[in-house]
C-alpha positions as CSV (number, residue, x, y, z in Angstrom):
1,X,0.0,0.0,0.0
2,X,1.3,3.4,-1.0
3,X,2.2,6.0,1.7
4,X,0.5,9.4,1.7
5,X,2.4,12.5,0.9
6,X,2.4,15.2,3.6
7,X,1.4,18.7,2.6
8,X,3.8,21.5,3.4
9,X,2.4,24.5,5.3
10,X,3.1,27.3,2.9
11,X,3.1,30.1,5.4
12,X,5.7,28.3,7.5
13,X,7.8,27.5,4.5
14,X,7.9,31.3,3.7
15,X,8.8,32.2,7.3
16,X,11.4,29.6,8.3
17,X,14.5,28.1,6.7
18,X,16.5,25.2,8.0
19,X,20.2,25.6,8.3
20,X,22.9,22.9,7.6
21,X,22.8,21.8,11.3
22,X,19.0,21.7,11.4
23,X,18.6,24.9,13.3
24,X,15.6,27.0,12.2
25,X,16.4,30.5,10.9
26,X,13.7,33.1,11.3
27,X,13.3,36.9,11.0
28,X,12.9,39.1,14.0
29,X,9.6,40.4,15.1
30,X,8.6,44.1,15.6
31,X,9.9,45.3,12.2
32,X,6.7,45.7,10.1
33,X,5.0,48.8,11.3
34,X,5.0,51.6,14.0
35,X,8.6,52.3,13.2
36,X,8.7,56.0,14.0
37,X,8.9,55.5,17.8
38,X,11.7,52.9,17.5
39,X,15.2,54.1,17.6
40,X,17.6,53.8,14.6
41,X,19.8,51.4,16.6
42,X,16.9,49.2,17.5
43,X,15.6,49.0,13.9
44,X,19.1,48.2,12.7
45,X,19.3,45.3,15.2
46,X,15.9,44.0,14.1
47,X,17.2,43.6,10.5
48,X,19.3,40.6,11.4
49,X,17.8,37.1,11.3
50,X,17.9,34.9,14.4
51,X,17.3,31.3,15.3
52,X,14.0,29.8,16.5
53,X,14.1,28.2,20.0
54,X,15.0,24.5,20.2
55,X,11.7,23.7,21.8
56,X,9.9,24.9,18.6
57,X,12.1,23.0,16.1
58,X,10.1,19.8,16.2
59,X,6.8,21.6,15.5
60,X,8.3,23.6,12.7
61,X,9.8,20.5,11.1
62,X,6.3,18.9,11.0
63,X,5.0,21.9,9.2
64,X,7.8,21.7,6.6
65,X,8.4,17.9,6.2
66,X,10.6,17.9,3.0
67,X,13.4,20.2,4.1
């Protein structure tokens, strides 16, 4: 009997990328709107990507099964 294919969650695949060591790379929050009150230094720090917490990696990998 053939196995079923799993569907990839498209919103998760656009938000997260897996690194070589199976860490999950994500963009930082608080960078989309209401930027006038945030300092230049804070906005510059928010440009950089960061890694998702290790407790969330299993849940994200279920959403993106073929990465």
